[in-house]
PyMOL Python script that loads the backbone (N, CA, C, O; Angstrom):
from pymol import cmd

cmd.read_pdbstr("""\
ATOM      1  N   MET A   1    -110.490 -78.207 -17.549  1.00  0.00           N
ATOM      2  CA  MET A   1    -110.752 -76.779 -17.635  1.00  0.00           C
ATOM      3  C   MET A   1    -109.877 -76.081 -16.600  1.00  0.00           C
ATOM      4  O   MET A   1    -109.838 -76.488 -15.439  1.00  0.00           O
ATOM      5  N   THR A   2    -109.189 -75.050 -17.011  1.00  0.00           N
ATOM      6  CA  THR A   2    -108.338 -74.314 -16.078  1.00  0.00           C
ATOM      7  C   THR A   2    -109.205 -73.424 -15.193  1.00  0.00           C
ATOM      8  O   THR A   2    -110.378 -73.189 -15.484  1.00  0.00           O
ATOM      9  N   ALA A   3    -108.613 -72.938 -14.119  1.00  0.00           N
ATOM     10  CA  ALA A   3    -109.349 -72.055 -13.213  1.00  0.00           C
ATOM     11  C   ALA A   3    -109.825 -70.813 -13.955  1.00  0.00           C
ATOM     12  O   ALA A   3    -110.945 -70.346 -13.743  1.00  0.00           O
ATOM     13  N   TYR A   4    -108.975 -70.282 -14.822  1.00  0.00           N
ATOM     14  CA  TYR A   4    -109.355 -69.107 -15.603  1.00  0.00           C
ATOM     15  C   TYR A   4    -110.549 -69.415 -16.500  1.00  0.00           C
ATOM     16  O   TYR A   4    -111.502 -68.638 -16.560  1.00  0.00           O
ATOM     17  N   GLU A   5    -110.496 -70.547 -17.195  1.00  0.00           N
ATOM     18  CA  GLU A   5    -111.585 -70.912 -18.096  1.00  0.00           C
ATOM     19  C   GLU A   5    -112.892 -71.138 -17.330  1.00  0.00           C
ATOM     20  O   GLU A   5    -113.968 -70.780 -17.811  1.00  0.00           O
ATOM     21  N   ALA A   6    -112.792 -71.733 -16.135  1.00  0.00           N
ATOM     22  CA  ALA A   6    -113.991 -71.946 -15.318  1.00  0.00           C
ATOM     23  C   ALA A   6    -114.586 -70.616 -14.875  1.00  0.00           C
ATOM     24  O   ALA A   6    -115.803 -70.436 -14.920  1.00  0.00           O
ATOM     25  N   LEU A   7    -113.735 -69.680 -14.447  1.00  0.00           N
ATOM     26  CA  LEU A   7    -114.214 -68.368 -14.031  1.00  0.00           C
ATOM     27  C   LEU A   7    -114.832 -67.632 -15.212  1.00  0.00           C
ATOM     28  O   LEU A   7    -115.894 -67.023 -15.081  1.00  0.00           O
ATOM     29  N   ARG A   8    -114.176 -67.686 -16.358  1.00  0.00           N
ATOM     30  CA  ARG A   8    -114.683 -67.005 -17.553  1.00  0.00           C
ATOM     31  C   ARG A   8    -116.039 -67.584 -17.957  1.00  0.00           C
ATOM     32  O   ARG A   8    -116.965 -66.838 -18.277  1.00  0.00           O
ATOM     33  N   ALA A   9    -116.155 -68.906 -17.942  1.00  0.00           N
ATOM     34  CA  ALA A   9    -117.419 -69.542 -18.320  1.00  0.00           C
ATOM     35  C   ALA A   9    -118.540 -69.130 -17.365  1.00  0.00           C
ATOM     36  O   ALA A   9    -119.672 -68.904 -17.793  1.00  0.00           O
ATOM     37  N   ALA A  10    -118.228 -69.035 -16.085  1.00  0.00           N
ATOM     38  CA  ALA A  10    -119.239 -68.642 -15.103  1.00  0.00           C
ATOM     39  C   ALA A  10    -119.703 -67.213 -15.349  1.00  0.00           C
ATOM     40  O   ALA A  10    -120.896 -66.922 -15.273  1.00  0.00           O
ATOM     41  N   VAL A  11    -118.764 -66.326 -15.642  1.00  0.00           N
ATOM     42  CA  VAL A  11    -119.100 -64.914 -15.848  1.00  0.00           C
ATOM     43  C   VAL A  11    -119.834 -64.716 -17.163  1.00  0.00           C
ATOM     44  O   VAL A  11    -120.745 -63.893 -17.247  1.00  0.00           O
ATOM     45  N   MET A  12    -119.448 -65.457 -18.183  1.00  0.00           N
ATOM     46  CA  MET A  12    -120.025 -65.266 -19.503  1.00  0.00           C
ATOM     47  C   MET A  12    -121.376 -65.974 -19.670  1.00  0.00           C
ATOM     48  O   MET A  12    -122.083 -65.724 -20.646  1.00  0.00           O
ATOM     49  N   ALA A  13    -121.739 -66.847 -18.735  1.00  0.00           N
ATOM     50  CA  ALA A  13    -123.027 -67.534 -18.824  1.00  0.00           C
ATOM     51  C   ALA A  13    -124.158 -66.514 -18.722  1.00  0.00           C
ATOM     52  O   ALA A  13    -124.000 -65.450 -18.122  1.00  0.00           O
ATOM     53  N   SER A  14    -125.272 -66.846 -19.303  1.00  0.00           N
ATOM     54  CA  SER A  14    -126.414 -65.931 -19.263  1.00  0.00           C
ATOM     55  C   SER A  14    -127.579 -66.630 -18.583  1.00  0.00           C
ATOM     56  O   SER A  14    -128.155 -67.536 -19.187  1.00  0.00           O
ATOM     57  N   PRO A  15    -127.952 -66.276 -17.395  1.00  0.00           N
ATOM     58  CA  PRO A  15    -127.343 -65.291 -16.502  1.00  0.00           C
ATOM     59  C   PRO A  15    -126.041 -65.843 -15.928  1.00  0.00           C
ATOM     60  O   PRO A  15    -125.825 -67.055 -15.935  1.00  0.00           O
ATOM     61  N   PRO A  16    -125.163 -64.950 -15.425  1.00  0.00           N
ATOM     62  CA  PRO A  16    -123.889 -65.420 -14.868  1.00  0.00           C
ATOM     63  C   PRO A  16    -124.109 -66.437 -13.753  1.00  0.00           C
ATOM     64  O   PRO A  16    -125.053 -66.330 -12.970  1.00  0.00           O
ATOM     65  N   VAL A  17    -123.231 -67.409 -13.698  1.00  0.00           N
ATOM     66  CA  VAL A  17    -123.288 -68.464 -12.685  1.00  0.00           C
ATOM     67  C   VAL A  17    -122.427 -68.020 -11.508  1.00  0.00           C
ATOM     68  O   VAL A  17    -121.329 -67.498 -11.701  1.00  0.00           O
ATOM     69  N   ILE A  18    -122.914 -68.222 -10.306  1.00  0.00           N
ATOM     70  CA  ILE A  18    -122.147 -67.853  -9.124  1.00  0.00           C
ATOM     71  C   ILE A  18    -121.236 -69.020  -8.756  1.00  0.00           C
ATOM     72  O   ILE A  18    -121.702 -70.136  -8.525  1.00  0.00           O
ATOM     73  N   VAL A  19    -119.951 -68.754  -8.705  1.00  0.00           N
ATOM     74  CA  VAL A  19    -118.964 -69.743  -8.292  1.00  0.00           C
ATOM     75  C   VAL A  19    -118.096 -69.111  -7.212  1.00  0.00           C
ATOM     76  O   VAL A  19    -117.985 -67.887  -7.135  1.00  0.00           O
ATOM     77  N   ALA A  20    -117.491 -69.931  -6.394  1.00  0.00           N
ATOM     78  CA  ALA A  20    -116.674 -69.425  -5.286  1.00  0.00           C
ATOM     79  C   ALA A  20    -115.564 -68.513  -5.780  1.00  0.00           C
ATOM     80  O   ALA A  20    -115.263 -67.501  -5.148  1.00  0.00           O
ATOM     81  N   GLU A  21    -114.953 -68.868  -6.911  1.00  0.00           N
ATOM     82  CA  GLU A  21    -113.852 -68.073  -7.424  1.00  0.00           C
ATOM     83  C   GLU A  21    -114.297 -66.656  -7.786  1.00  0.00           C
ATOM     84  O   GLU A  21    -113.528 -65.708  -7.627  1.00  0.00           O
ATOM     85  N   LEU A  22    -115.521 -66.504  -8.266  1.00  0.00           N
ATOM     86  CA  LEU A  22    -116.036 -65.177  -8.593  1.00  0.00           C
ATOM     87  C   LEU A  22    -116.142 -64.338  -7.324  1.00  0.00           C
ATOM     88  O   LEU A  22    -115.841 -63.144  -7.341  1.00  0.00           O
ATOM     89  N   GLY A  23    -116.562 -64.947  -6.241  1.00  0.00           N
ATOM     90  CA  GLY A  23    -116.620 -64.241  -4.967  1.00  0.00           C
ATOM     91  C   GLY A  23    -115.248 -63.787  -4.516  1.00  0.00           C
ATOM     92  O   GLY A  23    -115.097 -62.695  -3.969  1.00  0.00           O
ATOM     93  N   VAL A  24    -114.241 -64.627  -4.746  1.00  0.00           N
ATOM     94  CA  VAL A  24    -112.872 -64.258  -4.389  1.00  0.00           C
ATOM     95  C   VAL A  24    -112.438 -63.041  -5.187  1.00  0.00           C
ATOM     96  O   VAL A  24    -111.838 -62.119  -4.634  1.00  0.00           O
ATOM     97  N   VAL A  25    -112.737 -63.026  -6.499  1.00  0.00           N
ATOM     98  CA  VAL A  25    -112.365 -61.887  -7.339  1.00  0.00           C
ATOM     99  C   VAL A  25    -113.081 -60.631  -6.873  1.00  0.00           C
ATOM    100  O   VAL A  25    -112.470 -59.566  -6.773  1.00  0.00           O
ATOM    101  N   LEU A  26    -114.361 -60.746  -6.588  1.00  0.00           N
ATOM    102  CA  LEU A  26    -115.137 -59.573  -6.189  1.00  0.00           C
ATOM    103  C   LEU A  26    -114.693 -59.019  -4.842  1.00  0.00           C
ATOM    104  O   LEU A  26    -114.669 -57.804  -4.648  1.00  0.00           O
ATOM    105  N   ARG A  27    -114.340 -59.907  -3.905  1.00  0.00           N
ATOM    106  CA  ARG A  27    -113.930 -59.452  -2.576  1.00  0.00           C
ATOM    107  C   ARG A  27    -112.455 -59.076  -2.501  1.00  0.00           C
ATOM    108  O   ARG A  27    -112.098 -58.083  -1.867  1.00  0.00           O
ATOM    109  N   GLY A  28    -111.601 -59.860  -3.141  1.00  0.00           N
ATOM    110  CA  GLY A  28    -110.174 -59.662  -2.957  1.00  0.00           C
ATOM    111  C   GLY A  28    -109.402 -59.246  -4.192  1.00  0.00           C
ATOM    112  O   GLY A  28    -108.216 -58.927  -4.109  1.00  0.00           O
ATOM    113  N   GLY A  29    -110.066 -59.248  -5.338  1.00  0.00           N
ATOM    114  CA  GLY A  29    -109.392 -58.859  -6.571  1.00  0.00           C
ATOM    115  C   GLY A  29    -108.701 -60.031  -7.246  1.00  0.00           C
ATOM    116  O   GLY A  29    -108.709 -61.163  -6.762  1.00  0.00           O
ATOM    117  N   VAL A  30    -108.108 -59.714  -8.377  1.00  0.00           N
ATOM    118  CA  VAL A  30    -107.471 -60.741  -9.192  1.00  0.00           C
ATOM    119  C   VAL A  30    -106.271 -61.356  -8.471  1.00  0.00           C
ATOM    120  O   VAL A  30    -106.008 -62.550  -8.616  1.00  0.00           O
ATOM    121  N   ARG A  31    -105.558 -60.565  -7.712  1.00  0.00           N
ATOM    122  CA  ARG A  31    -104.397 -61.097  -6.986  1.00  0.00           C
ATOM    123  C   ARG A  31    -104.825 -62.203  -6.012  1.00  0.00           C
ATOM    124  O   ARG A  31    -104.182 -63.249  -5.932  1.00  0.00           O
ATOM    125  N   ALA A  32    -105.912 -61.964  -5.275  1.00  0.00           N
ATOM    126  CA  ALA A  32    -106.415 -62.979  -4.344  1.00  0.00           C
ATOM    127  C   ALA A  32    -106.878 -64.215  -5.107  1.00  0.00           C
ATOM    128  O   ALA A  32    -106.637 -65.342  -4.674  1.00  0.00           O
ATOM    129  N   TRP A  33    -107.542 -64.004  -6.241  1.00  0.00           N
ATOM    130  CA  TRP A  33    -108.008 -65.130  -7.056  1.00  0.00           C
ATOM    131  C   TRP A  33    -106.833 -65.968  -7.545  1.00  0.00           C
ATOM    132  O   TRP A  33    -106.891 -67.198  -7.531  1.00  0.00           O
ATOM    133  N   MET A  34    -105.761 -65.292  -7.981  1.00  0.00           N
ATOM    134  CA  MET A  34    -104.589 -66.020  -8.456  1.00  0.00           C
ATOM    135  C   MET A  34    -103.950 -66.834  -7.333  1.00  0.00           C
ATOM    136  O   MET A  34    -103.444 -67.931  -7.570  1.00  0.00           O
ATOM    137  N   ALA A  35    -103.974 -66.302  -6.118  1.00  0.00           N
ATOM    138  CA  ALA A  35    -103.426 -67.045  -4.980  1.00  0.00           C
ATOM    139  C   ALA A  35    -104.254 -68.294  -4.710  1.00  0.00           C
ATOM    140  O   ALA A  35    -103.706 -69.352  -4.399  1.00  0.00           O
ATOM    141  N   VAL A  36    -105.576 -68.172  -4.829  1.00  0.00           N
ATOM    142  CA  VAL A  36    -106.460 -69.316  -4.619  1.00  0.00           C
ATOM    143  C   VAL A  36    -106.240 -70.360  -5.704  1.00  0.00           C
ATOM    144  O   VAL A  36    -106.294 -71.560  -5.437  1.00  0.00           O
ATOM    145  N   CYS A  37    -105.992 -69.903  -6.929  1.00  0.00           N
ATOM    146  CA  CYS A  37    -105.786 -70.834  -8.050  1.00  0.00           C
ATOM    147  C   CYS A  37    -104.576 -71.723  -7.834  1.00  0.00           C
ATOM    148  O   CYS A  37    -104.539 -72.846  -8.337  1.00  0.00           O
ATOM    149  N   HIS A  38    -103.591 -71.247  -7.099  1.00  0.00           N
ATOM    150  CA  HIS A  38    -102.382 -72.025  -6.871  1.00  0.00           C
ATOM    151  C   HIS A  38    -102.497 -72.932  -5.655  1.00  0.00           C
ATOM    152  O   HIS A  38    -101.578 -73.696  -5.360  1.00  0.00           O
ATOM    153  N   THR A  39    -103.616 -72.852  -4.950  1.00  0.00           N
ATOM    154  CA  THR A  39    -103.848 -73.690  -3.784  1.00  0.00           C
ATOM    155  C   THR A  39    -104.640 -74.921  -4.227  1.00  0.00           C
ATOM    156  O   THR A  39    -105.690 -74.766  -4.849  1.00  0.00           O
ATOM    157  N   PRO A  40    -104.175 -76.140  -3.929  1.00  0.00           N
ATOM    158  CA  PRO A  40    -104.924 -77.329  -4.319  1.00  0.00           C
ATOM    159  C   PRO A  40    -106.323 -77.326  -3.715  1.00  0.00           C
ATOM    160  O   PRO A  40    -106.498 -77.009  -2.538  1.00  0.00           O
ATOM    161  N   SER A  41    -107.290 -77.671  -4.505  1.00  0.00           N
ATOM    162  CA  SER A  41    -108.681 -77.693  -4.063  1.00  0.00           C
ATOM    163  C   SER A  41    -109.000 -79.033  -3.408  1.00  0.00           C
ATOM    164  O   SER A  41    -108.721 -80.078  -3.994  1.00  0.00           O
ATOM    165  N   PRO A  42    -109.583 -79.029  -2.200  1.00  0.00           N
ATOM    166  CA  PRO A  42    -109.935 -80.300  -1.567  1.00  0.00           C
ATOM    167  C   PRO A  42    -111.051 -81.021  -2.328  1.00  0.00           C
ATOM    168  O   PRO A  42    -111.222 -82.230  -2.169  1.00  0.00           O
ATOM    169  N   ALA A  43    -111.809 -80.296  -3.150  1.00  0.00           N
ATOM    170  CA  ALA A  43    -112.894 -80.925  -3.904  1.00  0.00           C
ATOM    171  C   ALA A  43    -112.366 -81.752  -5.071  1.00  0.00           C
ATOM    172  O   ALA A  43    -113.071 -82.621  -5.584  1.00  0.00           O
ATOM    173  N   HIS A  44    -111.142 -81.492  -5.491  1.00  0.00           N
ATOM    174  CA  HIS A  44    -110.576 -82.201  -6.631  1.00  0.00           C
ATOM    175  C   HIS A  44    -109.179 -82.750  -6.319  1.00  0.00           C
ATOM    176  O   HIS A  44    -108.240 -82.511  -7.079  1.00  0.00           O
ATOM    177  N   PRO A  45    -109.033 -83.488  -5.202  1.00  0.00           N
ATOM    178  CA  PRO A  45    -107.689 -83.929  -4.835  1.00  0.00           C
ATOM    179  C   PRO A  45    -107.104 -84.960  -5.790  1.00  0.00           C
ATOM    180  O   PRO A  45    -105.885 -85.017  -5.954  1.00  0.00           O
ATOM    181  N   GLY A  46    -107.941 -85.776  -6.422  1.00  0.00           N
ATOM    182  CA  GLY A  46    -107.433 -86.833  -7.278  1.00  0.00           C
ATOM    183  C   GLY A  46    -107.659 -86.571  -8.745  1.00  0.00           C
ATOM    184  O   GLY A  46    -107.640 -87.501  -9.551  1.00  0.00           O
ATOM    185  N   ALA A  47    -107.872 -85.332  -9.104  1.00  0.00           N
ATOM    186  CA  ALA A  47    -108.124 -85.022 -10.504  1.00  0.00           C
ATOM    187  C   ALA A  47    -106.885 -85.365 -11.333  1.00  0.00           C
ATOM    188  O   ALA A  47    -105.766 -85.012 -10.961  1.00  0.00           O
ATOM    189  N   PRO A  48    -107.091 -86.054 -12.455  1.00  0.00           N
ATOM    190  CA  PRO A  48    -105.935 -86.412 -13.278  1.00  0.00           C
ATOM    191  C   PRO A  48    -105.331 -85.171 -13.929  1.00  0.00           C
ATOM    192  O   PRO A  48    -106.047 -84.206 -14.198  1.00  0.00           O
ATOM    193  N   PRO A  49    -104.043 -85.184 -14.180  1.00  0.00           N
ATOM    194  CA  PRO A  49    -103.426 -84.034 -14.839  1.00  0.00           C
ATOM    195  C   PRO A  49    -103.977 -83.883 -16.249  1.00  0.00           C
ATOM    196  O   PRO A  49    -104.271 -84.869 -16.926  1.00  0.00           O
ATOM    197  N   ARG A  50    -104.111 -82.647 -16.675  1.00  0.00           N
ATOM    198  CA  ARG A  50    -104.634 -82.365 -18.005  1.00  0.00           C
ATOM    199  C   ARG A  50    -103.524 -81.829 -18.890  1.00  0.00           C
ATOM    200  O   ARG A  50    -102.541 -81.254 -18.423  1.00  0.00           O
ATOM    201  N   ALA A  51    -103.715 -82.036 -20.164  1.00  0.00           N
ATOM    202  CA  ALA A  51    -102.775 -81.454 -21.124  1.00  0.00           C
ATOM    203  C   ALA A  51    -102.950 -79.943 -21.096  1.00  0.00           C
ATOM    204  O   ALA A  51    -104.080 -79.465 -20.983  1.00  0.00           O
ATOM    205  N   PRO A  52    -101.882 -79.185 -21.194  1.00  0.00           N
ATOM    206  CA  PRO A  52    -102.011 -77.728 -21.165  1.00  0.00           C
ATOM    207  C   PRO A  52    -102.838 -77.228 -22.350  1.00  0.00           C
ATOM    208  O   PRO A  52    -102.755 -77.759 -23.457  1.00  0.00           O
ATOM    209  N   ALA A  53    -103.629 -76.204 -22.090  1.00  0.00           N
ATOM    210  CA  ALA A  53    -104.429 -75.584 -23.146  1.00  0.00           C
ATOM    211  C   ALA A  53    -103.497 -74.812 -24.073  1.00  0.00           C
ATOM    212  O   ALA A  53    -102.353 -74.519 -23.728  1.00  0.00           O
ATOM    213  N   ALA A  54    -104.002 -74.498 -25.234  1.00  0.00           N
ATOM    214  CA  ALA A  54    -103.210 -73.717 -26.181  1.00  0.00           C
ATOM    215  C   ALA A  54    -102.822 -72.390 -25.527  1.00  0.00           C
ATOM    216  O   ALA A  54    -103.650 -71.743 -24.886  1.00  0.00           O
ATOM    217  N   GLU A  55    -101.598 -72.002 -25.689  1.00  0.00           N
ATOM    218  CA  GLU A  55    -101.086 -70.778 -25.080  1.00  0.00           C
ATOM    219  C   GLU A  55    -101.652 -69.565 -25.814  1.00  0.00           C
ATOM    220  O   GLU A  55    -101.598 -69.488 -27.041  1.00  0.00           O
ATOM    221  N   LEU A  56    -102.194 -68.618 -25.047  1.00  0.00           N
ATOM    222  CA  LEU A  56    -102.723 -67.387 -25.621  1.00  0.00           C
ATOM    223  C   LEU A  56    -101.666 -66.299 -25.558  1.00  0.00           C
ATOM    224  O   LEU A  56    -100.834 -66.284 -24.651  1.00  0.00           O
ATOM    225  N   SER A  57    -101.701 -65.398 -26.512  1.00  0.00           N
ATOM    226  CA  SER A  57    -100.781 -64.267 -26.487  1.00  0.00           C
ATOM    227  C   SER A  57    -101.164 -63.337 -25.332  1.00  0.00           C
ATOM    228  O   SER A  57    -102.268 -63.418 -24.795  1.00  0.00           O
ATOM    229  N   VAL A  58    -100.248 -62.469 -24.968  1.00  0.00           N
ATOM    230  CA  VAL A  58    -100.512 -61.504 -23.901  1.00  0.00           C
ATOM    231  C   VAL A  58    -101.714 -60.631 -24.281  1.00  0.00           C
ATOM    232  O   VAL A  58    -102.575 -60.358 -23.444  1.00  0.00           O
ATOM    233  N   GLU A  59    -101.768 -60.203 -25.527  1.00  0.00           N
ATOM    234  CA  GLU A  59    -102.874 -59.359 -25.976  1.00  0.00           C
ATOM    235  C   GLU A  59    -104.206 -60.093 -25.877  1.00  0.00           C
ATOM    236  O   GLU A  59    -105.208 -59.505 -25.469  1.00  0.00           O
ATOM    237  N   ALA A  60    -104.227 -61.372 -26.247  1.00  0.00           N
ATOM    238  CA  ALA A  60    -105.461 -62.154 -26.164  1.00  0.00           C
ATOM    239  C   ALA A  60    -105.888 -62.326 -24.710  1.00  0.00           C
ATOM    240  O   ALA A  60    -107.079 -62.255 -24.404  1.00  0.00           O
ATOM    241  N   ARG A  61    -104.940 -62.550 -23.820  1.00  0.00           N
ATOM    242  CA  ARG A  61    -105.265 -62.682 -22.402  1.00  0.00           C
ATOM    243  C   ARG A  61    -105.824 -61.365 -21.847  1.00  0.00           C
ATOM    244  O   ARG A  61    -106.777 -61.361 -21.069  1.00  0.00           O
ATOM    245  N   GLN A  62    -105.215 -60.255 -22.261  1.00  0.00           N
ATOM    246  CA  GLN A  62    -105.695 -58.957 -21.801  1.00  0.00           C
ATOM    247  C   GLN A  62    -107.127 -58.715 -22.278  1.00  0.00           C
ATOM    248  O   GLN A  62    -107.955 -58.225 -21.511  1.00  0.00           O
ATOM    249  N   ARG A  63    -107.427 -59.050 -23.530  1.00  0.00           N
ATOM    250  CA  ARG A  63    -108.785 -58.878 -24.053  1.00  0.00           C
ATOM    251  C   ARG A  63    -109.776 -59.739 -23.276  1.00  0.00           C
ATOM    252  O   ARG A  63    -110.881 -59.293 -22.965  1.00  0.00           O
ATOM    253  N   GLU A  64    -109.382 -60.966 -22.965  1.00  0.00           N
ATOM    254  CA  GLU A  64    -110.257 -61.860 -22.199  1.00  0.00           C
ATOM    255  C   GLU A  64    -110.520 -61.296 -20.806  1.00  0.00           C
ATOM    256  O   GLU A  64    -111.658 -61.304 -20.337  1.00  0.00           O
ATOM    257  N   LEU A  65    -109.468 -60.806 -20.139  1.00  0.00           N
ATOM    258  CA  LEU A  65    -109.645 -60.240 -18.803  1.00  0.00           C
ATOM    259  C   LEU A  65    -110.537 -59.006 -18.830  1.00  0.00           C
ATOM    260  O   LEU A  65    -111.392 -58.834 -17.961  1.00  0.00           O
ATOM    261  N   VAL A  66    -110.339 -58.151 -19.823  1.00  0.00           N
ATOM    262  CA  VAL A  66    -111.188 -56.962 -19.936  1.00  0.00           C
ATOM    263  C   VAL A  66    -112.639 -57.373 -20.144  1.00  0.00           C
ATOM    264  O   VAL A  66    -113.543 -56.775 -19.561  1.00  0.00           O
ATOM    265  N   ALA A  67    -112.869 -58.385 -20.968  1.00  0.00           N
ATOM    266  CA  ALA A  67    -114.240 -58.857 -21.207  1.00  0.00           C
ATOM    267  C   ALA A  67    -114.853 -59.413 -19.919  1.00  0.00           C
ATOM    268  O   ALA A  67    -116.025 -59.167 -19.633  1.00  0.00           O
ATOM    269  N   ILE A  68    -114.074 -60.154 -19.153  1.00  0.00           N
ATOM    270  CA  ILE A  68    -114.575 -60.711 -17.888  1.00  0.00           C
ATOM    271  C   ILE A  68    -114.901 -59.586 -16.916  1.00  0.00           C
ATOM    272  O   ILE A  68    -115.967 -59.587 -16.302  1.00  0.00           O
ATOM    273  N   TRP A  69    -113.991 -58.628 -16.773  1.00  0.00           N
ATOM    274  CA  TRP A  69    -114.218 -57.533 -15.828  1.00  0.00           C
ATOM    275  C   TRP A  69    -115.417 -56.688 -16.250  1.00  0.00           C
ATOM    276  O   TRP A  69    -116.195 -56.247 -15.404  1.00  0.00           O
ATOM    277  N   ALA A  70    -115.568 -56.464 -17.539  1.00  0.00           N
ATOM    278  CA  ALA A  70    -116.716 -55.689 -18.022  1.00  0.00           C
ATOM    279  C   ALA A  70    -118.016 -56.418 -17.713  1.00  0.00           C
ATOM    280  O   ALA A  70    -118.988 -55.801 -17.278  1.00  0.00           O
ATOM    281  N   GLN A  71    -118.035 -57.725 -17.935  1.00  0.00           N
ATOM    282  CA  GLN A  71    -119.243 -58.503 -17.641  1.00  0.00           C
ATOM    283  C   GLN A  71    -119.526 -58.509 -16.141  1.00  0.00           C
ATOM    284  O   GLN A  71    -120.680 -58.413 -15.724  1.00  0.00           O
ATOM    285  N   MET A  72    -118.471 -58.621 -15.331  1.00  0.00           N
ATOM    286  CA  MET A  72    -118.655 -58.601 -13.879  1.00  0.00           C
ATOM    287  C   MET A  72    -119.214 -57.259 -13.434  1.00  0.00           C
ATOM    288  O   MET A  72    -120.124 -57.204 -12.607  1.00  0.00           O
ATOM    289  N   ALA A  73    -118.667 -56.169 -13.985  1.00  0.00           N
ATOM    290  CA  ALA A  73    -119.147 -54.840 -13.619  1.00  0.00           C
ATOM    291  C   ALA A  73    -120.596 -54.651 -14.032  1.00  0.00           C
ATOM    292  O   ALA A  73    -121.385 -54.081 -13.279  1.00  0.00           O
ATOM    293  N   ALA A  74    -120.952 -55.117 -15.206  1.00  0.00           N
ATOM    294  CA  ALA A  74    -122.330 -54.997 -15.671  1.00  0.00           C
ATOM    295  C   ALA A  74    -123.275 -55.811 -14.789  1.00  0.00           C
ATOM    296  O   ALA A  74    -124.383 -55.369 -14.486  1.00  0.00           O
ATOM    297  N   THR A  75    -122.837 -56.988 -14.384  1.00  0.00           N
ATOM    298  CA  THR A  75    -123.664 -57.839 -13.524  1.00  0.00           C
ATOM    299  C   THR A  75    -123.854 -57.201 -12.154  1.00  0.00           C
ATOM    300  O   THR A  75    -124.963 -57.183 -11.620  1.00  0.00           O
ATOM    301  N   ILE A  76    -122.781 -56.682 -11.595  1.00  0.00           N
ATOM    302  CA  ILE A  76    -122.862 -56.039 -10.280  1.00  0.00           C
ATOM    303  C   ILE A  76    -123.758 -54.801 -10.361  1.00  0.00           C
ATOM    304  O   ILE A  76    -124.571 -54.565  -9.467  1.00  0.00           O
ATOM    305  N   SER A  77    -123.614 -54.018 -11.422  1.00  0.00           N
ATOM    306  CA  SER A  77    -124.452 -52.830 -11.596  1.00  0.00           C
ATOM    307  C   SER A  77    -125.924 -53.210 -11.682  1.00  0.00           C
ATOM    308  O   SER A  77    -126.777 -52.550 -11.089  1.00  0.00           O
ATOM    309  N   ALA A  78    -126.217 -54.275 -12.422  1.00  0.00           N
ATOM    310  CA  ALA A  78    -127.604 -54.727 -12.555  1.00  0.00           C
ATOM    311  C   ALA A  78    -128.149 -55.201 -11.212  1.00  0.00           C
ATOM    312  O   ALA A  78    -129.302 -54.929 -10.878  1.00  0.00           O
ATOM    313  N   GLU A  79    -127.311 -55.918 -10.428  1.00  0.00           N
ATOM    314  CA  GLU A  79    -127.753 -56.400  -9.125  1.00  0.00           C
ATOM    315  C   GLU A  79    -128.016 -55.248  -8.175  1.00  0.00           C
ATOM    316  O   GLU A  79    -128.989 -55.280  -7.421  1.00  0.00           O
ATOM    317  N   VAL A  80    -127.169 -54.235  -8.198  1.00  0.00           N
ATOM    318  CA  VAL A  80    -127.340 -53.070  -7.334  1.00  0.00           C
ATOM    319  C   VAL A  80    -128.577 -52.298  -7.752  1.00  0.00           C
ATOM    320  O   VAL A  80    -129.337 -51.832  -6.903  1.00  0.00           O
ATOM    321  N   ALA A  81    -128.786 -52.158  -9.050  1.00  0.00           N
ATOM    322  CA  ALA A  81    -129.939 -51.396  -9.554  1.00  0.00           C
ATOM    323  C   ALA A  81    -131.258 -52.078  -9.207  1.00  0.00           C
ATOM    324  O   ALA A  81    -132.266 -51.412  -8.974  1.00  0.00           O
ATOM    325  N   HIS A  82    -131.247 -53.426  -9.175  1.00  0.00           N
ATOM    326  CA  HIS A  82    -132.478 -54.160  -8.902  1.00  0.00           C
ATOM    327  C   HIS A  82    -132.605 -54.600  -7.448  1.00  0.00           C
ATOM    328  O   HIS A  82    -133.551 -55.297  -7.081  1.00  0.00           O
ATOM    329  N   GLY A  83    -131.659 -54.193  -6.636  1.00  0.00           N
ATOM    330  CA  GLY A  83    -131.728 -54.488  -5.217  1.00  0.00           C
ATOM    331  C   GLY A  83    -131.383 -55.858  -4.903  1.00  0.00           C
ATOM    332  O   GLY A  83    -131.400 -56.247  -3.735  1.00  0.00           O
TER     333      GLY A  83
END
""", "prot")
cmd.dss("prot")
cmd.show_as("cartoon", "prot")
cmd.util.cbc("prot")
cmd.orient("prot")
């Protein structure tokens, strides 16, 4: 699973799952998250290489990102509303 797919799965879960990468996005934005994605994770130092996932078009990636951001915004709004 790619970092993007893991983040998307966490956000799309009902209720959303809290993962470290989501915190990075919320605190530092997508740019910070992308920087973290390129840093090897000490938790997975010996992970075997995976075959690349099917390539998505730019439009499909944009739709996925919008869906993730919308879900994140809705989750944050709900958390703020409920204290």
